[in-house]
C-alpha positions in Angstrom: 15.7 10.2 3.3 13.0 8.6 1.2 10.0 7.4 3.3 6.9 5.5 2.3 3.8 5.5 4.5 1.3 2.7 3.9 -2.4 3.0 4.9 -4.8 1.2 2.6 -7.8 0.9 5.0 -10.8 3.3 5.2 -11.0 7.0 4.6 -10.7 8.0 8.3 -7.6 5.8 8.7 -5.9 7.6 5.9 -6.7 11.0 7.4 -5.3 9.9 10.8 -2.2 8.6 9.1 -1.5 12.0 7.7 -0.3 12.9 11.2 2.8 11.0 10.4 3.4 13.2 7.4 3.0 16.3 9.5 5.4 14.9 12.1 8.1 13.7 9.7 8.0 17.0 7.8 8.8 18.9 11.0 11.6 16.6 12.1 13.0 15.9 8.6 12.3 18.8 6.4 14.3 17.5 3.5 12.7 14.0 3.6 10.9 12.8 0.5 7.6 11.4 1.7 5.4 9.1 -0.3 2.0 7.7 0.7 0.3 4.4 -0.4 -3.5 4.1 -0.1 -6.4 2.2 -1.7 -8.0 3.4 -5.0 -10.9 5.7 -4.2 -9.2 7.5 -1.3 -6.6 9.3 -3.3 -8.7 12.5 -3.4 -7.9 13.0 0.3 -4.2 13.7 -0.6 -4.7 15.6 -3.9 -2.3 18.6 -3.9 -0.9 17.7 -0.5 2.1 20.0 -0.2 4.2 17.6 2.0 3.7 14.4 0.0 6.0 13.9 -3.0 4.0 11.0 -4.6 0.8 9.2 -3.9 0.7 5.5 -4.7 -2.6 3.8 -5.4 -3.6 0.1 -4.8 -6.7 -1.0 -6.7 -8.2 -3.6 -4.4 -11.4 -4.1 -6.4 -10.0 -5.4 -9.7 -7.1 -7.9 -10.0 -6.3 -7.2 -6.4 -3.3 -9.5 -6.0 -1.9 -8.8 -9.5 -1.9 -5.1 -8.7 -0.3 -5.8 -5.3 2.6 -7.6 -7.0 2.9 -4.8 -9.6 3.1 -2.3 -6.8 5.8 -4.3 -5.0 8.0 -4.2 -8.1 7.6 -0.5 -8.4 8.2 0.1 -4.7 11.4 -2.0 -4.8 12.7 0.2 -7.7 12.2 3.3 -5.6 14.8 2.1 -3.0 13.1 3.6 0.0 15.1 4.2 3.2 12.0 3.6 5.4 8.7 2.0 4.9 6.2 2.7 7.7 3.1 0.4 7.7 0.1 1.7 9.7 -1.9 -1.5 9.2 -2.0 -5.0 10.8 -3.1 -7.0 7.7 -1.1 -9.4 5.6 -1.3 -7.5 2.2 0.4 -4.3 3.6 2.8 -6.5 5.6 3.8 -8.3 2.4 4.6 -5.0 0.7 6.6 -3.8 3.7 8.5 -7.0 4.3 9.7 -7.3 0.7 9.9 -3.6 -0.2 13.7 -3.7 -0.1 13.8 -0.8 2.2 16.6 -0.4 4.7 14.2 0.0 7.5 10.7 -1.5 7.8 8.4 -0.5 10.6 5.0 -1.8 11.5 2.8 -3.4 14.2 3.6 -6.7 15.8 0.1 -8.1 15.0 0.9 -8.0 11.3 1.5 -11.5 10.0 4.7 -10.4 8.2 6.1 -8.4 11.2 8.8 -11.0 11.8 10.5 -9.6 8.7 10.2 -6.0 9.9 13.2 -4.0 11.2 11.1 -2.7 14.1 7.7 -3.7 15.3 5.4 -2.2 17.9 2.3 -3.2 19.8 -1.1 -1.7 18.9 -3.1 -1.5 22.1 -6.8 -0.6 22.0 -8.2 1.1 25.1 -11.1 -0.4 27.2 -14.3 1.0 28.5 -13.9 3.2 31.6 -10.2 3.9 31.1 -9.1 7.5 31.5 -5.6 6.9 30.1 -5.5 5.5 26.6 -3.7 6.1 23.3 -5.3 7.9 20.3 -4.6 6.3 17.0 -2.3 9.1 16.0 -0.2 8.3 19.2 -0.1 4.6 18.3 1.1 5.5 14.8 3.6 7.9 16.3 5.4 4.9 17.8 6.1 3.6 14.3 8.4 6.6 13.7 9.6 7.1 17.2 13.2 6.1 16.3 13.5 8.9 13.8 11.0 11.4 15.1 10.5 11.4 18.8 8.2 13.6 21.0 4.5 14.0 20.9 2.3 13.0 18.0 1.3 15.7 15.5 -2.3 16.2 14.5 -3.5 15.0 11.0 -3.7 17.5 8.2 -5.8 17.9 5.0 -5.2 20.6 2.4 -8.2 21.8 0.4 -7.1 23.8 -2.7 -8.1 27.3 -3.6 -10.7 25.8 -6.0 -12.1 23.6 -3.2 -12.4 26.6 -0.9 -14.1 28.7 -3.6 -16.5 25.8 -4.4 -17.9 25.9 -0.8 -18.0 29.6 -0.4 -21.5 29.8 -1.9 -22.7 27.8 1.2 -21.1 30.1 3.7 -23.2 33.3 3.4 -24.8 32.8 6.9 -24.1 30.9 10.0 -24.3 27.1 9.5 -23.7 23.7 11.0 -23.0 20.4 9.2 -24.3 17.0 9.9 -22.7 13.8 8.6 -25.3 11.2 9.4 -24.0 8.1 7.7 -21.5 5.4 8.5 -20.2 2.3 6.9 -21.4 0.4 9.9 -25.0 0.5 11.1 -24.2 0.3 14.8 -21.9 3.3 14.5 -24.6 5.4 13.0 -27.1 7.4 15.0 -30.6 6.5 13.7 -32.3 8.9 11.3 -35.1 9.7 13.8 -32.5 10.8 16.3 -30.7 13.0 13.8 -34.1 14.5 13.0 -34.7 15.1 16.8 -31.4 16.9 17.0 -32.1 19.0 14.0 -35.6 20.0 15.3 -33.9 21.4 18.4 -31.5 23.6 16.5 -31.9 27.4 16.3 -33.5 28.6 13.1 -30.7 31.1 12.6 -28.4 28.3 11.3 -28.5 26.7 7.9 -28.0 23.0 8.3 -26.0 21.1 5.7 -26.3 17.3 5.5 -23.0 15.9 4.1 -22.0 12.5 2.8 -21.3 10.4 -0.3 -23.6 9.9 -3.2 -24.9 6.7 -1.5 -25.9 8.7 1.5 -28.3 11.0 -0.4 -31.3 8.9 0.2 -30.6 8.7 4.0 -30.3 12.5 4.1 -33.6 12.9 2.2 -35.3 10.6 4.7 -33.9 12.7 7.6 -35.2 15.9 6.1 -38.7 14.4 5.7 -38.7 13.7 9.5 -37.8 17.2 10.4 -39.7 20.5 10.7 -36.7 22.5 9.7 -37.0 24.8 6.7 -33.3 25.8 6.6 -31.8 22.4 5.7 -29.9 21.4 2.6 -28.9 17.9 1.4 -25.3 18.2 0.0 -24.7 14.4 0.0 -22.8 13.5 -3.2 -22.2 17.1 -4.1 -18.8 17.8 -2.6 -15.4 16.0 -2.8 -13.5 14.9 0.3 -11.5 18.1 0.4 -14.5 20.3 -0.3 -16.3 18.7 2.5 -13.3 19.4 4.8 -13.2 23.0 3.6 -16.9 23.5 4.4 -16.5 21.9 7.9 -13.6 24.1 8.8 -15.7 27.2 9.4 -19.0 25.6 10.6 -20.4 26.8 13.9 -20.5 23.0 14.7 -20.0 19.8 12.9 -22.0 16.7 14.0 -20.7 13.3 13.0 -20.7 9.7 13.9 -17.5 7.8 14.9 -16.5 7.8 11.2 -14.4 9.5 8.6 -15.9 13.1 8.8 -15.0 13.2 12.5 -11.3 12.9 11.4 -11.9 15.5 8.7 -12.9 17.9 11.5 -9.7 17.0 13.4 -7.5 17.6 10.4 -9.1 21.0 9.8 -9.1 22.0 13.5 -12.9 22.4 13.1 -15.5 22.4 15.9 -17.0 19.0 16.2 -19.5 16.9 18.2 -18.7 13.2 17.8 -21.5 10.7 18.4 -20.4 7.3 19.7 -23.0 4.6 19.6 -21.7 1.0 19.7 -18.0 2.1 19.8 -16.3 4.0 22.5 -13.7 6.9 22.5 -11.3 4.7 24.4 -10.6 2.8 21.2 -8.6 5.8 20.2 -10.5 7.4 17.4 -12.1 10.4 19.1 -11.9 14.0 18.1 -8.7 16.0 18.3 -10.0 19.5 17.7 -9.5 22.1 20.4 -13.3 22.6 20.6 -14.7 19.1 20.6 -17.6 17.3 22.3 -18.6 13.7 22.9 -22.2 12.5 22.6 -22.8 9.0 23.9 -25.0 6.9 26.1 -23.9 7.5 29.7 -25.4 4.3 31.1 -22.9 1.5 31.4 -24.6 -1.0 29.0 -23.4 -4.6 29.3 -23.1 -4.9 25.6 -21.2 -1.7 24.8 -18.8 -1.8 23.0 -19.9 -4.8 21.0 -17.0 -4.6 18.6 -14.1 -2.5 17.3 -15.7 -1.6 14.0 -19.4 -2.0 14.5 -22.0 -4.3 12.9 -24.6 -4.3 10.2 -27.3 -4.7 12.9 -27.4 -4.5 16.6 -26.4 -8.0 18.0 -28.8 -7.5 20.9 -31.6 -6.3 18.7 -32.4 -3.2 20.9 -29.7 -0.7 19.8 -29.9 1.1 23.2 -26.4 2.6 22.8 -28.0 4.9 20.1 -31.7 4.9 21.0 -31.0 6.2 24.6 -28.5 9.0 24.0 -29.8 12.1 25.8 -29.9 14.8 23.1 -31.8 17.3 25.1 -29.3 17.2 27.9 -26.5 17.8 25.4 -28.3 20.8 24.0 -28.7 22.3 27.5 -32.4 22.3 27.5 
């Protein structure tokens, strides 16, 4: 069986979609699994032992020309199954016209009327105690060939990745990933500094992120009194970051990609939810995980599924009022 999984959204979405790879490998050990993602995210799957081939869509240059070229190549592969984890037209187009015998995706996709099977994608609401995680929603897409419970996502740092971060593991440490693509998903830098200032001096604190997050991390450091803090933003690859997070005493992250790195590595994690809520289905999956969020039922939270560039209500209380002291058991 030859299977293509499509997930060309953000980094965290790709990580969560790797749960399908894990599940399919268990139920169909001889299956040939391929994975299609957007250019820039391919480092997540580098050396992945369960994926035969990674397909890359360059969405930044000649977006639609590259999409048509991809479609031609996909059709030549003669896939048995195409599993589409997205609800957008471009991925639906690839799925619908892939030539695969079986085409599975979400009913909200504009091309779903051409899919062999389609499933609903239901987002949880505030206050609900029973809701689906994204890996469980994705699991529905392969339920006809791989039943049972959803698997957890998985990332596979190489030996070189593990050796790269060993230099930072000489003493106990925690990691903090303070940035997010969306402002309202991101705990403000003064709050991160407040958290850091309450941490025991026995721990080294590593600030992690992309090159573009380096300035934010420097600004956080300037607001702290900590002496044992290191800015590693832009220093490590995706898989090196995951390798460092694996053995941390704790990883602190927004509702963003590093949270899912922790889940994939079964690492300890504390997830900060500002404008979004865990009921959306993107919370931590690690055995030791914690949620840090404003407990007051704000009328404006959640304000959106993905967050905004600024707080729509101008007060950002969902982040400003989170009780860090209570969380640290002071």
